[in-house]
N, C-alpha and C positions, 0 to 999 in steps of 0.2 A: 149261820147264825152272825151276832152283831159281837165286836172287841170289850164292848162293854153299853149296857142298859142299865139310865134310871128310870125309873115308871113311876108316878108319884111321888118324887123324892119331900120332902117335905120335913123342916127344923125350926126349932122354937124354944128365944128365951123368956124362960115365961108368959107373958102376955106379948113379948114379940117375935108378929114370923119374921123370924129370917128367910126363911124356904118357904113353898105350901105350892106341891101338883104337881114339878118339872119332870118334865120327861122328856130324853131325847136318848141319844143314841153315836157309838161309836167304831166305825167299822176298821181292818184296817186300812195300813193305803191308804188313805185319808182323812181330812183334819174338817173339822167339826170345828164353828165357832160360836163363841155364847159369848154377845153383845149388851152391855143394858151402861150407862151414865152410872155416877156413885151413887151407893146405895143399894144399885138395882136388885145388891147377892150374888157380884159371881165372887168374891175375897168365900164369905158361906160354902159356894157351890165346890170352891177349890179343894176349900179341905175335908169337905164332907169324904172326896175320888182320893185325900191326899193322906186319910187315916188319921189329918187333923182331929177334925168332930164325927159325929158318930148321926144320923140322922134320926129322925122321929119317926117320919110315917114312910111308904112305899119301898122299894124293890130296889136295892142293886146290885146285879146282874154284871159278875167279870169269868168272859166264858162258858157263861150260860149259869155259871154257878151263883149265888145269891153265896156276900158279903158284908160284912160288918166286921171293918177295921177296928183294932183299938189304939192305933199310934203311927206312925209316917214309918217307920221300920217294915210293919207289916204290911202295910202299904205294893210297901220297895223293893218286896221278898217276893208281891206277887205279879212286878213287871210294873208298878206306876207309881213314873215316878214325876215331879215337878221343880220345875226353877220357875224361882221366882225372882220380880224385881230387882230382887238385890243380892242376887246370882248369886250365891253364897261365895262367894270367895275372898282369898285374901293376895290387896292389892302388889302387895310390894314381894311380892308371894315369886318367884317363875312359874311358866305357864305351865309346863310340863308338871309341878308338882302343883296347883290349881288343875289339871286332869285330873289327878289320883289323890288327892287332898286323903294321909291313911293308909290309900288302898293299893299300896305303891308295890311292882310285882318286886321281886326278892331272888334272892341267890343264896347258897349252899341251906347247912339241912340246920334246922336249929339246935340248942340255942348262938347257933354262928350261923346269922342269918347276914345280910345285907343291902340295901333295894339296890336295883338292879340299874344304877343310871342312865345306863346305855339302850336298852332294851324300855325304860318306860315310853325318855326322849320317843326313841323314834314309835312305840306305840302310840304318844299323843298327839306328834307328824304328820303318822299317817290316818289316822281318824279325821284330827281337821283337814285333810286334802279331800276324802272323803265324803264331808260337808263341803268341798267347792272354796277353801283356804285353805293358799300358804304361806306357810308360818317361817319365816327362814329362820328363829335360832328360839326355843323350846326355853331356853334360857332366858328369856326376858321377862325381866315382871310384867304380871298380866297387865299392870295400871298402863301400862307404857299404850299398851292395845288402846283401838276406837272402840265406844259400845255394842257396833253391831256384830265385834269381832268377840269382845266378849261373850256375849251371845252363843257365839256360836261353840265355845269353848263350851258355854254349858251345854248349850243342844249334844254337841260329842258328844260329854263324856257320859248323858244322861245312856246313850245309844249302846255304848261303847258296854256298858254295869248290863244291862241285859230289860232294856225296857221294853215296853210294848205299847205299853199306852203313857206319850210324853205330854206335862202339863202345860202351855206357857200362859204365865199370870202377867198378859201386858206387856211384853217384850218391847213393842214397837212409840214406847207413851213418852221413851226423853229422847228419840235419837230425832234427826231430823231428815228427810226426804230420801234422802241416797242411803242411805245407814238403813231408814226401814225400811227402802227394796232390798238394801241387804239383808236382813232379816230373810223377812217375806222369799227368799228366794232360801232360807236352807229351814221354815218347815215345808214349803215341797219336798227338796231334798229330803227331811227324815221321813213325810209320804212314802214318798219313794222307795225307800229303802223297808216299806212293808206295818209302816208303826203304826196306832191310831194319834191322832192327834190332836190334844181341843185348841185351842186359840183361843184366850182369854184375848175382850177388846171393847173399847168403847166407839173406836175407828171405822164404821162401815165399808170408811172407801181401801182398808190397808184386810178390814175379811173378805170381803167381796170377791174381787181376782183369789184369789186362796182357797177357801169354802169350798165344801164341799155341802156343809149342812152347818144349818144356822141355827140356832137356840136366842132367842129372846129374852132374858130379864125388865119386868119393872118394877122395884117397892116388894120382893122376894115373889113375885107370880112370873107367872109364863106365860107371854103373850103372840107366842107362834113357836114349834118347830116346825122346819121346812131342808124341805132340798132347795138344792138352788136352782133346778128346773121352775120350782115355786113360788120361786119372790124377787123381784130386783131388787138395782140397792136402794129405787130412791123408796120402794116401801121396809126395806129393811131402816132407813132411816126415818121414817115416819113413825115405825115403830113400835123405832127403840122412845122417842121424843113421845111417843101419843098421838100424834094425829093434829090433833087441835087444838093442844100444844105448843108446834110446831108452828103451823098456819097462822097464832096470835101470836104469837114472839117476832113472824116473817114481816105481819101485820107492822107491828108498836118498830119493828125498826123500819119500814121500807117509812112510815109516817118520821119518825126521830133524823131521818137522811134526808128529806123531804123538808123538814123546819132550818135542814145546819144549812143546805144548798138555799134557801130563801131566806135567812141575815147573812151569807154571805155575799147572794146578788145584790144585798141593801146596804 
C-alpha cells in the first residue's frame, strides 16, 4: 500500500483551473519529485497535501484512508509535514530554539515547569547529526548558518516530530551548486529513514538523481506520472517545457547566437 496516494485530484477557483486530474503516489522510503515551471500548479498541490486547501474532485488517500483536511494542523497530526521556502525560522534565535519553536522539552510539574535547555540542545544536536550535519554550537543564531544547513534544521525538525510524509517546497531554488548538493543529500537521508519525501522543484537536474517517481505539472494538468525506470532526465525536461516549445526556444537561441557571432566578426 502506498503511504500517500492521489487519484484524479482537481482544484478550481471559480472558472480558474488550478489542478485537474492529477494522479501520483508516495511510498515510504522513496522520493516523489513534482516538477513544473512557475504557474504549473505546484503551490496548489502542496496546499492540498498540507491541509491549507481542500481538493474539489478526486480521492486523497493516506495509508489507505480517504482524507480531507480542514487545516494544516490536521495534516500535521496525521504525519504530513511541509517545509516551505521561508523555512518558518527566526534568524536571531538559536538553532535549538528554532528546532523546537514552542514545543521544547520541559522539567518539573505544572505549574512549576521550566524548559529543559540541556536536553533540548542535546536532542537538536543528535537529530542534526542523524541528517549528516555536525552543529558545533546549537546556541548560535540560525541566521548564521548556510542555506543548506538551515534546510537541514527544518528537515530534521519535521522528522523528529513524527512526520511520515515530508513535503519540501523548492529547497534548492536559492542555493548555489555546493549547497544544493548538500540539501539533495539530506533528502536522500530522510528517505533512508523511512519517510515518504515529496520534492517540489523546477530543476530536473536536481530531481532526477534523487527521485524514485516523477510527476510533471503544466498549467495545472499532469503531463505524466513516471517511475524512474520509465523516463530519462532529457524527457523530463522536454515534458516540463512542452516539447515543441523547448525546441522552438532552442532554435531561436541558436539564431541569436549566430547573429551575435556574425556581428562580432564584422
